[in-house]
All heavy atoms as TSV, in Angstrom:
chain	resi	resn	atom	element	x	y	z
A	1	MET	N	N	75.451	-114.184	-33.475
A	1	MET	CA	C	76.365	-113.459	-32.620
A	1	MET	C	C	76.558	-112.055	-33.185
A	1	MET	O	O	76.820	-111.871	-34.359
A	1	MET	CB	C	77.708	-114.184	-32.571
A	1	MET	CG	C	78.723	-113.482	-31.718
A	1	MET	SD	S	80.202	-114.480	-31.554
A	1	MET	CE	C	81.391	-113.326	-32.164
A	2	THR	N	N	76.440	-111.061	-32.349
A	2	THR	CA	C	76.617	-109.675	-32.750
A	2	THR	C	C	77.888	-109.125	-32.116
A	2	THR	O	O	78.119	-109.311	-30.925
A	2	THR	CB	C	75.423	-108.819	-32.296
A	2	THR	OG1	O	74.233	-109.377	-32.836
A	2	THR	CG2	C	75.562	-107.392	-32.758
A	3	LEU	N	N	78.703	-108.448	-32.934
A	3	LEU	CA	C	79.927	-107.853	-32.418
A	3	LEU	C	C	79.627	-106.510	-31.768
A	3	LEU	O	O	78.751	-105.770	-32.207
A	3	LEU	CB	C	80.939	-107.656	-33.548
A	3	LEU	CG	C	81.412	-108.920	-34.246
A	3	LEU	CD1	C	82.347	-108.563	-35.401
A	3	LEU	CD2	C	82.121	-109.841	-33.275
A	4	GLN	N	N	80.365	-106.205	-30.727
A	4	GLN	CA	C	80.201	-104.934	-30.038
A	4	GLN	C	C	80.826	-103.820	-30.869
A	4	GLN	O	O	81.922	-103.970	-31.407
A	4	GLN	CB	C	80.875	-104.997	-28.680
A	4	GLN	CG	C	80.699	-103.747	-27.856
A	4	GLN	CD	C	81.417	-103.850	-26.514
A	4	GLN	OE1	O	82.119	-104.804	-26.251
A	4	GLN	NE2	N	81.226	-102.855	-25.694
A	5	ASN	N	N	80.132	-102.703	-30.991
A	5	ASN	CA	C	80.621	-101.556	-31.752
A	5	ASN	C	C	81.448	-100.680	-30.819
A	5	ASN	O	O	80.958	-99.727	-30.230
A	5	ASN	CB	C	79.437	-100.773	-32.337
A	5	ASN	CG	C	79.876	-99.632	-33.221
A	5	ASN	OD1	O	81.052	-99.324	-33.332
A	5	ASN	ND2	N	78.918	-98.992	-33.850
A	6	LYS	N	N	82.749	-100.985	-30.702
A	6	LYS	CA	C	83.614	-100.255	-29.782
A	6	LYS	C	C	83.936	-98.854	-30.288
A	6	LYS	O	O	84.339	-97.994	-29.513
A	6	LYS	CB	C	84.901	-101.031	-29.554
A	6	LYS	CG	C	84.687	-102.330	-28.818
A	6	LYS	CD	C	85.976	-103.047	-28.586
A	6	LYS	CE	C	85.739	-104.339	-27.837
A	6	LYS	NZ	N	86.990	-105.055	-27.582
A	7	LEU	N	N	83.788	-98.618	-31.573
A	7	LEU	CA	C	84.074	-97.311	-32.143
A	7	LEU	C	C	82.866	-96.381	-32.094
A	7	LEU	O	O	82.989	-95.198	-32.372
A	7	LEU	CB	C	84.542	-97.454	-33.594
A	7	LEU	CG	C	85.814	-98.259	-33.807
A	7	LEU	CD1	C	86.080	-98.440	-35.293
A	7	LEU	CD2	C	86.989	-97.600	-33.124
A	8	VAL	N	N	81.714	-96.922	-31.769
A	8	VAL	CA	C	80.458	-96.175	-31.717
A	8	VAL	C	C	80.223	-95.452	-33.051
A	8	VAL	O	O	79.891	-94.277	-33.106
A	8	VAL	CB	C	80.424	-95.185	-30.524
A	8	VAL	CG1	C	79.020	-94.654	-30.324
A	8	VAL	CG2	C	80.924	-95.837	-29.242
A	9	VAL	N	N	80.409	-96.200	-34.133
A	9	VAL	CA	C	80.211	-95.666	-35.480
A	9	VAL	C	C	78.903	-96.226	-36.020
A	9	VAL	O	O	78.664	-97.429	-35.962
A	9	VAL	CB	C	81.384	-96.056	-36.405
A	9	VAL	CG1	C	81.143	-95.613	-37.811
A	9	VAL	CG2	C	82.683	-95.472	-35.880
A	10	THR	N	N	78.056	-95.360	-36.549
A	10	THR	CA	C	76.785	-95.818	-37.096
A	10	THR	C	C	76.719	-95.668	-38.609
A	10	THR	O	O	75.868	-96.260	-39.251
A	10	THR	CB	C	75.613	-95.041	-36.473
A	10	THR	OG1	O	75.810	-93.645	-36.698
A	10	THR	CG2	C	75.524	-95.309	-34.981
A	11	ASP	N	N	77.630	-94.873	-39.188
A	11	ASP	CA	C	77.652	-94.645	-40.628
A	11	ASP	C	C	78.612	-95.633	-41.284
A	11	ASP	O	O	79.759	-95.779	-40.862
A	11	ASP	CB	C	78.101	-93.198	-40.902
A	11	ASP	CG	C	78.154	-92.884	-42.381
A	11	ASP	OD1	O	77.220	-93.265	-43.106
A	11	ASP	OD2	O	79.144	-92.260	-42.810
A	12	GLY	N	N	78.147	-96.320	-42.321
A	12	GLY	CA	C	78.956	-97.326	-42.998
A	12	GLY	C	C	80.232	-96.784	-43.604
A	12	GLY	O	O	81.296	-97.403	-43.512
A	13	VAL	N	N	80.163	-95.610	-44.204
A	13	VAL	CA	C	81.345	-95.008	-44.824
A	13	VAL	C	C	82.357	-94.621	-43.753
A	13	VAL	O	O	83.559	-94.856	-43.897
A	13	VAL	CB	C	80.952	-93.783	-45.682
A	13	VAL	CG1	C	82.169	-93.056	-46.197
A	13	VAL	CG2	C	80.050	-94.215	-46.824
A	14	GLU	N	N	81.871	-94.061	-42.662
A	14	GLU	CA	C	82.765	-93.693	-41.562
A	14	GLU	C	C	83.430	-94.934	-40.979
A	14	GLU	O	O	84.622	-94.915	-40.638
A	14	GLU	CB	C	81.982	-92.952	-40.479
A	14	GLU	CG	C	82.852	-92.445	-39.359
A	14	GLU	CD	C	82.066	-91.721	-38.268
A	14	GLU	OE1	O	80.864	-91.453	-38.457
A	14	GLU	OE2	O	82.682	-91.440	-37.229
A	15	LEU	N	N	82.684	-96.026	-40.887
A	15	LEU	CA	C	83.240	-97.277	-40.380
A	15	LEU	C	C	84.348	-97.778	-41.297
A	15	LEU	O	O	85.405	-98.211	-40.833
A	15	LEU	CB	C	82.145	-98.331	-40.240
A	15	LEU	CG	C	82.592	-99.686	-39.723
A	15	LEU	CD1	C	83.208	-99.571	-38.341
A	15	LEU	CD2	C	81.425	-100.663	-39.717
A	16	LEU	N	N	84.149	-97.713	-42.596
A	16	LEU	CA	C	85.181	-98.132	-43.549
A	16	LEU	C	C	86.447	-97.292	-43.387
A	16	LEU	O	O	87.560	-97.817	-43.415
A	16	LEU	CB	C	84.662	-98.029	-44.983
A	16	LEU	CG	C	83.600	-99.036	-45.390
A	16	LEU	CD1	C	83.087	-98.726	-46.789
A	16	LEU	CD2	C	84.161	-100.440	-45.336
A	17	HIS	N	N	86.282	-95.996	-43.208
A	17	HIS	CA	C	87.435	-95.109	-43.021
A	17	HIS	C	C	88.193	-95.448	-41.734
A	17	HIS	O	O	89.431	-95.458	-41.720
A	17	HIS	CB	C	86.994	-93.647	-43.012
A	17	HIS	CG	C	86.644	-93.131	-44.359
A	17	HIS	ND1	N	87.511	-92.411	-45.136
A	17	HIS	CD2	C	85.518	-93.246	-45.090
A	17	HIS	CE1	C	86.933	-92.101	-46.276
A	17	HIS	NE2	N	85.709	-92.598	-46.271
A	18	GLU	N	N	87.463	-95.707	-40.678
A	18	GLU	CA	C	88.097	-96.054	-39.406
A	18	GLU	C	C	88.828	-97.393	-39.499
A	18	GLU	O	O	89.930	-97.534	-38.982
A	18	GLU	CB	C	87.064	-96.107	-38.278
A	18	GLU	CG	C	86.755	-94.756	-37.689
A	18	GLU	CD	C	87.980	-94.089	-37.101
A	18	GLU	OE1	O	88.647	-94.655	-36.215
A	18	GLU	OE2	O	88.290	-92.975	-37.547
A	19	GLU	N	N	88.212	-98.379	-40.156
A	19	GLU	CA	C	88.857	-99.674	-40.329
A	19	GLU	C	C	90.143	-99.528	-41.135
A	19	GLU	O	O	91.166	-100.138	-40.812
A	19	GLU	CB	C	87.915	-100.652	-41.031
A	19	GLU	CG	C	86.779	-101.136	-40.154
A	19	GLU	CD	C	85.809	-102.038	-40.907
A	19	GLU	OE1	O	85.832	-102.035	-42.152
A	19	GLU	OE2	O	85.037	-102.736	-40.247
A	20	GLU	N	N	90.107	-98.718	-42.169
A	20	GLU	CA	C	91.299	-98.484	-42.990
A	20	GLU	C	C	92.388	-97.796	-42.170
A	20	GLU	O	O	93.559	-98.165	-42.220
A	20	GLU	CB	C	90.942	-97.631	-44.204
A	20	GLU	CG	C	92.132	-97.364	-45.109
A	20	GLU	CD	C	91.775	-96.523	-46.318
A	20	GLU	OE1	O	90.635	-96.038	-46.424
A	20	GLU	OE2	O	92.662	-96.337	-47.159
A	21	ARG	N	N	92.016	-96.798	-41.393
A	21	ARG	CA	C	92.983	-96.068	-40.570
A	21	ARG	C	C	93.649	-97.002	-39.563
A	21	ARG	O	O	94.879	-97.016	-39.411
A	21	ARG	CB	C	92.280	-94.922	-39.833
A	21	ARG	CG	C	93.213	-94.035	-39.030
A	21	ARG	CD	C	92.435	-92.981	-38.241
A	21	ARG	NE	N	91.653	-93.567	-37.159
A	21	ARG	CZ	C	92.162	-93.949	-35.983
A	21	ARG	NH1	N	93.441	-93.809	-35.747
A	21	ARG	NH2	N	91.385	-94.461	-35.063
A	22	ILE	N	N	92.850	-97.821	-38.900
A	22	ILE	CA	C	93.376	-98.749	-37.905
A	22	ILE	C	C	94.299	-99.781	-38.562
A	22	ILE	O	O	95.375	-100.096	-38.034
A	22	ILE	CB	C	92.218	-99.434	-37.147
A	22	ILE	CG1	C	91.501	-98.407	-36.269
A	22	ILE	CG2	C	92.717	-100.602	-36.308
A	22	ILE	CD1	C	90.169	-98.887	-35.716
A	23	SER	N	N	93.909	-100.300	-39.712
A	23	SER	CA	C	94.729	-101.282	-40.423
A	23	SER	C	C	96.063	-100.692	-40.860
A	23	SER	O	O	97.116	-101.326	-40.752
A	23	SER	CB	C	93.990	-101.814	-41.656
A	23	SER	OG	O	92.842	-102.513	-41.267
A	24	LYS	N	N	96.033	-99.455	-41.351
A	24	LYS	CA	C	97.269	-98.802	-41.796
A	24	LYS	C	C	98.193	-98.525	-40.610
A	24	LYS	O	O	99.414	-98.668	-40.737
A	24	LYS	CB	C	96.952	-97.521	-42.553
A	24	LYS	CG	C	96.408	-97.796	-43.938
A	24	LYS	CD	C	96.125	-96.521	-44.695
A	24	LYS	CE	C	95.652	-96.834	-46.110
A	24	LYS	NZ	N	95.346	-95.619	-46.866
A	25	LEU	N	N	97.635	-98.133	-39.481
A	25	LEU	CA	C	98.463	-97.918	-38.295
A	25	LEU	C	C	99.109	-99.221	-37.830
A	25	LEU	O	O	100.274	-99.233	-37.420
A	25	LEU	CB	C	97.633	-97.309	-37.168
A	25	LEU	CG	C	97.265	-95.846	-37.324
A	25	LEU	CD1	C	96.306	-95.411	-36.212
A	25	LEU	CD2	C	98.504	-94.968	-37.322
A	26	ALA	N	N	98.375	-100.317	-37.893
A	26	ALA	CA	C	98.921	-101.621	-37.506
A	26	ALA	C	C	100.039	-102.037	-38.460
A	26	ALA	O	O	101.089	-102.529	-38.023
A	26	ALA	CB	C	97.817	-102.675	-37.484
A	27	ALA	N	N	99.840	-101.828	-39.768
A	27	ALA	CA	C	100.862	-102.171	-40.751
A	27	ALA	C	C	102.113	-101.316	-40.549
A	27	ALA	O	O	103.243	-101.813	-40.624
A	27	ALA	CB	C	100.318	-101.991	-42.168
A	28	LEU	N	N	101.934	-100.040	-40.287
A	28	LEU	CA	C	103.059	-99.142	-40.047
A	28	LEU	C	C	103.840	-99.573	-38.807
A	28	LEU	O	O	105.073	-99.557	-38.796
A	28	LEU	CB	C	102.558	-97.703	-39.890
A	28	LEU	CG	C	103.617	-96.638	-39.687
A	28	LEU	CD1	C	104.577	-96.582	-40.864
A	28	LEU	CD2	C	102.948	-95.280	-39.491
A	29	SER	N	N	103.135	-100.005	-37.795
A	29	SER	CA	C	103.782	-100.478	-36.575
A	29	SER	C	C	104.637	-101.714	-36.862
A	29	SER	O	O	105.761	-101.825	-36.377
A	29	SER	CB	C	102.728	-100.801	-35.524
A	29	SER	OG	O	103.319	-101.361	-34.388
A	30	LEU	N	N	104.120	-102.641	-37.660
A	30	LEU	CA	C	104.887	-103.841	-38.032
A	30	LEU	C	C	106.143	-103.469	-38.811
A	30	LEU	O	O	107.201	-104.079	-38.651
A	30	LEU	CB	C	104.026	-104.789	-38.871
A	30	LEU	CG	C	102.886	-105.475	-38.144
A	30	LEU	CD1	C	102.018	-106.240	-39.143
A	30	LEU	CD2	C	103.411	-106.405	-37.064
A	31	TYR	N	N	106.041	-102.473	-39.647
A	31	TYR	CA	C	107.177	-102.015	-40.444
A	31	TYR	C	C	108.212	-101.324	-39.556
A	31	TYR	O	O	109.405	-101.623	-39.630
A	31	TYR	CB	C	106.686	-101.061	-41.534
A	31	TYR	CG	C	107.789	-100.421	-42.329
A	31	TYR	CD1	C	108.475	-101.140	-43.298
A	31	TYR	CD2	C	108.150	-99.099	-42.100
A	31	TYR	CE1	C	109.495	-100.555	-44.031
A	31	TYR	CE2	C	109.175	-98.511	-42.822
A	31	TYR	CZ	C	109.848	-99.237	-43.786
A	31	TYR	OH	O	110.860	-98.654	-44.494
A	32	ARG	N	N	107.762	-100.428	-38.710
A	32	ARG	CA	C	108.682	-99.635	-37.884
A	32	ARG	C	C	109.423	-100.449	-36.834
A	32	ARG	O	O	110.583	-100.182	-36.545
A	32	ARG	CB	C	107.935	-98.501	-37.203
A	32	ARG	CG	C	107.605	-97.373	-38.133
A	32	ARG	CD	C	107.023	-96.208	-37.389
A	32	ARG	NE	N	106.832	-95.076	-38.291
A	32	ARG	CZ	C	106.058	-94.052	-38.030
A	32	ARG	NH1	N	105.402	-93.995	-36.897
A	32	ARG	NH2	N	105.939	-93.073	-38.892
A	33	ASP	N	N	108.766	-101.435	-36.245
A	33	ASP	CA	C	109.444	-102.194	-35.190
A	33	ASP	C	C	110.271	-103.361	-35.728
A	33	ASP	O	O	110.878	-104.093	-34.961
A	33	ASP	CB	C	108.464	-102.650	-34.116
A	33	ASP	CG	C	107.512	-103.742	-34.551
A	33	ASP	OD1	O	107.694	-104.318	-35.632
A	33	ASP	OD2	O	106.568	-104.012	-33.788
A	34	GLY	N	N	110.305	-103.522	-37.051
A	34	GLY	CA	C	111.161	-104.535	-37.660
A	34	GLY	C	C	110.561	-105.918	-37.745
A	34	GLY	O	O	111.234	-106.862	-38.167
A	35	THR	N	N	109.316	-106.067	-37.359
A	35	THR	CA	C	108.674	-107.382	-37.403
A	35	THR	C	C	108.680	-107.961	-38.812
A	35	THR	O	O	108.941	-109.148	-39.003
A	35	THR	CB	C	107.227	-107.295	-36.883
A	35	THR	OG1	O	107.262	-106.834	-35.533
A	35	THR	CG2	C	106.526	-108.641	-36.940
A	36	LEU	N	N	108.425	-107.133	-39.802
A	36	LEU	CA	C	108.370	-107.616	-41.186
A	36	LEU	C	C	109.726	-108.121	-41.668
A	36	LEU	O	O	109.797	-109.012	-42.511
A	36	LEU	CB	C	107.851	-106.509	-42.116
A	36	LEU	CG	C	106.416	-106.074	-41.879
A	36	LEU	CD1	C	106.046	-104.963	-42.849
A	36	LEU	CD2	C	105.463	-107.238	-42.027
A	37	ASP	N	N	110.809	-107.573	-41.141
A	37	ASP	CA	C	112.150	-108.009	-41.538
A	37	ASP	C	C	112.470	-109.405	-41.031
A	37	ASP	O	O	113.324	-110.085	-41.594
A	37	ASP	CB	C	113.205	-107.028	-41.014
A	37	ASP	CG	C	113.068	-105.649	-41.644
A	37	ASP	OD1	O	112.604	-105.562	-42.784
A	37	ASP	OD2	O	113.436	-104.667	-40.959
A	38	ARG	N	N	111.812	-109.830	-39.971
A	38	ARG	CA	C	112.087	-111.140	-39.377
A	38	ARG	C	C	111.213	-112.263	-39.947
A	38	ARG	O	O	111.383	-113.415	-39.591
A	38	ARG	CB	C	111.902	-111.069	-37.860
A	38	ARG	CG	C	112.902	-110.157	-37.176
A	38	ARG	CD	C	112.807	-110.229	-35.658
A	38	ARG	NE	N	111.506	-109.804	-35.139
A	38	ARG	CZ	C	111.203	-108.564	-34.791
A	38	ARG	NH1	N	112.100	-107.612	-34.940
A	38	ARG	NH2	N	110.003	-108.271	-34.316
A	39	LEU	N	N	110.278	-111.923	-40.822
A	39	LEU	CA	C	109.381	-112.931	-41.383
A	39	LEU	C	C	109.771	-113.259	-42.814
A	39	LEU	O	O	110.106	-112.365	-43.594
A	39	LEU	CB	C	107.932	-112.415	-41.351
A	39	LEU	CG	C	107.361	-112.115	-39.974
A	39	LEU	CD1	C	105.997	-111.453	-40.116
A	39	LEU	CD2	C	107.266	-113.367	-39.131
A	40	ALA	N	N	109.730	-114.535	-43.146
A	40	ALA	CA	C	110.034	-114.954	-44.513
A	40	ALA	C	C	108.836	-114.690	-45.407
A	40	ALA	O	O	107.716	-115.097	-45.086
A	40	ALA	CB	C	110.386	-116.431	-44.530
A	41	PRO	N	N	109.056	-113.995	-46.531
A	41	PRO	CA	C	107.935	-113.699	-47.448
A	41	PRO	C	C	107.279	-114.982	-47.963
A	41	PRO	O	O	107.946	-115.984	-48.213
A	41	PRO	CB	C	108.603	-112.947	-48.596
A	41	PRO	CG	C	109.880	-112.447	-48.051
A	41	PRO	CD	C	110.299	-113.433	-46.994
A	42	GLY	N	N	105.980	-114.949	-48.092
A	42	GLY	CA	C	105.235	-116.074	-48.653
A	42	GLY	C	C	104.957	-117.193	-47.678
A	42	GLY	O	O	104.435	-118.232	-48.069
A	43	THR	N	N	105.295	-117.013	-46.418
A	43	THR	CA	C	105.023	-118.058	-45.435
A	43	THR	C	C	103.727	-117.737	-44.687
A	43	THR	O	O	103.256	-116.600	-44.704
A	43	THR	CB	C	106.165	-118.179	-44.411
A	43	THR	OG1	O	106.266	-116.954	-43.679
A	43	THR	CG2	C	107.486	-118.489	-45.086
A	44	PHE	N	N	103.194	-118.719	-44.035
A	44	PHE	CA	C	101.965	-118.530	-43.278
A	44	PHE	C	C	102.171	-117.523	-42.147
A	44	PHE	O	O	101.303	-116.717	-41.851
A	44	PHE	CB	C	101.478	-119.867	-42.712
A	44	PHE	CG	C	100.182	-119.761	-41.962
A	44	PHE	CD1	C	98.998	-119.600	-42.638
A	44	PHE	CD2	C	100.158	-119.819	-40.581
A	44	PHE	CE1	C	97.793	-119.490	-41.958
A	44	PHE	CE2	C	98.965	-119.714	-39.888
A	44	PHE	CZ	C	97.784	-119.554	-40.573
A	45	GLU	N	N	103.355	-117.549	-41.514
A	45	GLU	CA	C	103.638	-116.642	-40.423
A	45	GLU	C	C	103.614	-115.178	-40.882
A	45	GLU	O	O	103.211	-114.300	-40.158
A	45	GLU	CB	C	104.994	-116.952	-39.801
A	45	GLU	CG	C	105.033	-118.254	-39.025
A	45	GLU	CD	C	105.171	-119.471	-39.934
A	45	GLU	OE1	O	105.586	-119.306	-41.101
A	45	GLU	OE2	O	104.836	-120.565	-39.487
A	46	ALA	N	N	104.097	-114.939	-42.095
A	46	ALA	CA	C	104.135	-113.574	-42.622
A	46	ALA	C	C	102.725	-113.122	-42.947
A	46	ALA	O	O	102.396	-111.985	-42.884
A	46	ALA	CB	C	105.005	-113.495	-43.865
């Protein structure tokens, strides 16, 4: 099975940078909207 390249990135380093950027934006969103405050640390849900 091959995943679709939705970012149209062909360079491995550029792909790593984009993945990091997307992950950090997702983490920031969880922090800003208070989702992290509602989860118990160390649980599967968190």
